C-alpha positions as CSV (number, residue, x, y, z in Angstrom):
1,M,0.2,-0.2,-0.3
2,D,1.2,3.3,-0.7
3,L,0.9,6.1,1.4
4,P,0.4,9.8,-0.1
5,F,3.4,11.3,2.0
6,D,4.3,13.5,-0.7
7,E,1.2,14.9,-0.5
8,I,1.2,15.9,2.9
9,K,2.8,19.1,3.2
10,E,2.5,19.7,7.1
11,I,1.5,18.5,10.3
12,K,0.2,20.1,12.7
13,F,0.1,19.5,17.0
14,S,-2.5,20.9,19.6
15,R,-1.8,20.3,22.8
16,K,-4.2,19.6,25.2
17,R,-4.8,20.2,28.8
18,V,-5.1,16.7,30.8
19,P,-5.9,16.5,34.0
20,I,-3.5,14.5,36.7
21,P,-5.1,13.2,39.7
22,P,-4.0,15.4,42.9
23,E,-1.9,12.2,43.9
24,M,0.1,12.4,41.5
25,R,1.1,15.6,41.4
26,P,4.4,16.8,42.9
27,I,3.4,19.3,45.5
28,Y,0.8,16.5,46.8
29,R,4.0,14.1,47.3
30,I,6.2,16.5,48.3
31,S,3.7,17.2,51.4
32,Q,3.4,13.5,52.3
33,I,6.7,13.0,52.2
34,I,7.7,16.1,54.7
35,L,4.7,14.3,56.9
36,I,6.5,11.1,57.0
37,L,10.0,12.9,58.0
38,H,8.1,14.8,60.5
39,L,5.9,12.6,62.0
40,S,7.4,9.1,62.0
41,S,11.2,9.9,61.1
42,T,14.1,9.7,63.5
43,K,15.5,13.1,63.3
44,Q,13.7,13.7,60.6
45,T,15.6,11.7,58.3
46,A,14.4,8.7,56.2
47,S,16.5,6.3,53.4
48,L,14.5,5.7,50.5
49,L,13.5,2.7,51.6
50,K,11.6,3.9,53.9
51,L,9.4,6.7,52.2
52,Q,8.6,4.1,49.4
53,L,7.4,1.7,51.7
54,F,5.6,4.9,53.6
55,N,4.1,6.1,50.6
56,W,3.1,2.1,49.2
57,G,1.3,2.4,53.1
58,L,-0.6,5.7,52.6
59,Q,-2.6,4.4,49.4
60,N,-5.6,2.8,51.3
61,E,-6.5,1.9,54.7
62,D,-5.5,-2.3,53.9
63,R,-1.9,-1.2,53.4
64,Y,-2.1,1.5,56.7
65,E,-3.0,-2.3,58.9
66,R,-0.1,-3.9,57.2
67,L,2.5,-1.1,58.0
68,L,1.1,-0.9,61.5
69,K,1.5,-4.6,62.3
70,L,5.0,-4.5,60.5
71,K,6.5,-4.9,63.9
72,E,4.4,-7.7,64.5
73,T,4.2,-10.0,61.6
74,S,8.2,-8.9,60.4
75,Y,7.1,-9.4,57.1
76,F,8.0,-7.2,54.8
77,P,5.1,-6.2,52.3
78,I,5.7,-6.6,48.7
79,I,5.5,-3.5,47.6
80,S,5.9,-1.4,44.1
81,F,8.6,1.4,44.0
82,D,7.3,4.9,42.9
83,P,8.3,7.0,40.8
84,F,6.1,10.1,41.1
85,L,8.3,9.7,44.4
86,N,11.6,10.0,43.5
87,R,10.6,13.0,41.6
88,A,8.5,14.5,44.3
89,L,11.9,14.0,46.2
90,N,14.3,15.4,43.3
91,F,11.6,18.4,43.3
92,G,12.0,18.9,46.9
93,V,15.1,18.6,47.7
94,T,15.7,21.3,44.2
95,M,13.3,23.4,46.4
96,G,15.1,23.4,49.2
97,V,12.8,21.3,51.1
98,F,14.8,18.4,51.9
99,L,18.7,17.6,51.8
100,F,20.0,14.2,50.8
101,N,23.0,13.2,52.4
102,D,25.6,11.1,50.0
103,K,27.0,9.8,53.3
104,T,24.2,8.0,55.0
105,G,21.9,8.0,52.0
106,K,19.2,9.3,53.9
107,F,17.2,12.2,53.0
108,S,15.8,14.7,55.8
109,L,14.0,17.9,56.7
110,T,15.5,21.4,56.2
111,E,14.1,24.1,58.1
112,K,12.6,25.4,55.1
113,G,10.3,21.5,55.2
114,E,9.8,22.1,59.0
115,V,8.1,25.6,58.4
116,L,6.2,23.8,55.9
117,A,5.5,20.5,58.4
118,H,4.0,22.8,60.7
119,S,1.7,24.0,58.4
120,I,0.3,20.8,56.9
121,I,-0.9,20.1,59.6
122,K,-2.0,22.8,61.2
123,E,-4.3,22.7,57.9
124,D,-7.4,20.9,57.6
125,V,-5.9,18.2,54.6
126,F,-4.3,15.0,54.9
127,L,-6.6,13.9,57.6
128,E,-6.1,10.0,57.6
129,E,-2.4,10.5,56.5
130,K,-2.4,12.5,59.8
131,K,-4.1,10.2,61.7
132,F,-1.4,7.1,60.5
133,L,1.3,8.6,60.5
134,K,0.9,9.8,64.6
135,T,-0.2,5.7,65.2
136,I,2.3,4.6,64.1
137,K,4.9,7.4,65.3
138,K,8.5,6.6,64.8
139,S,8.3,3.1,65.9
140,L,9.5,1.7,62.2
141,S,13.4,2.6,62.4
142,D,15.2,2.9,58.9
143,T,17.4,-0.3,60.4
144,Y,14.7,-2.3,61.0
145,I,13.0,-1.7,58.0
146,L,16.6,-2.9,56.0
147,K,16.7,-6.0,58.0
148,L,13.1,-6.9,57.1
149,F,13.5,-6.5,53.1
150,K,16.9,-8.2,53.2
151,E,15.7,-11.1,55.0
152,R,12.9,-11.0,52.6
153,Y,14.9,-10.4,49.1
154,S,17.9,-12.4,50.0
155,S,17.2,-15.7,48.9
């Protein structure tokens, strides 16, 4: 079949606005990370593994429960690593909300991040997430999470 490429003089593309769900927006993820670091991380620092685990756990109530019972079960769940979380971390570092420590491999809140954390906590947003993170507190350390992860996946 011959295509009429010789007859085509130009092709025009027009951008269409596509709505993006809130969960996929970087500022949504940055806010969640701020809450995780502020409410559930020792010294307001966390490894990428912990942030991915908590991000996975914050997706729905069944996962909340699995994360809450992680200490009891000592069984690291199968989670999907979210590229949007990584992108939000990059944006957050660029914005000066997080710092990444090359030596420890952990992210931490900056002073600007602390100010945002207090603002988010005061507002009537992320109610379920705040309730969950206040319940779990700082009970799951990076060391413990890494230990469970290694036990689960090093076979």
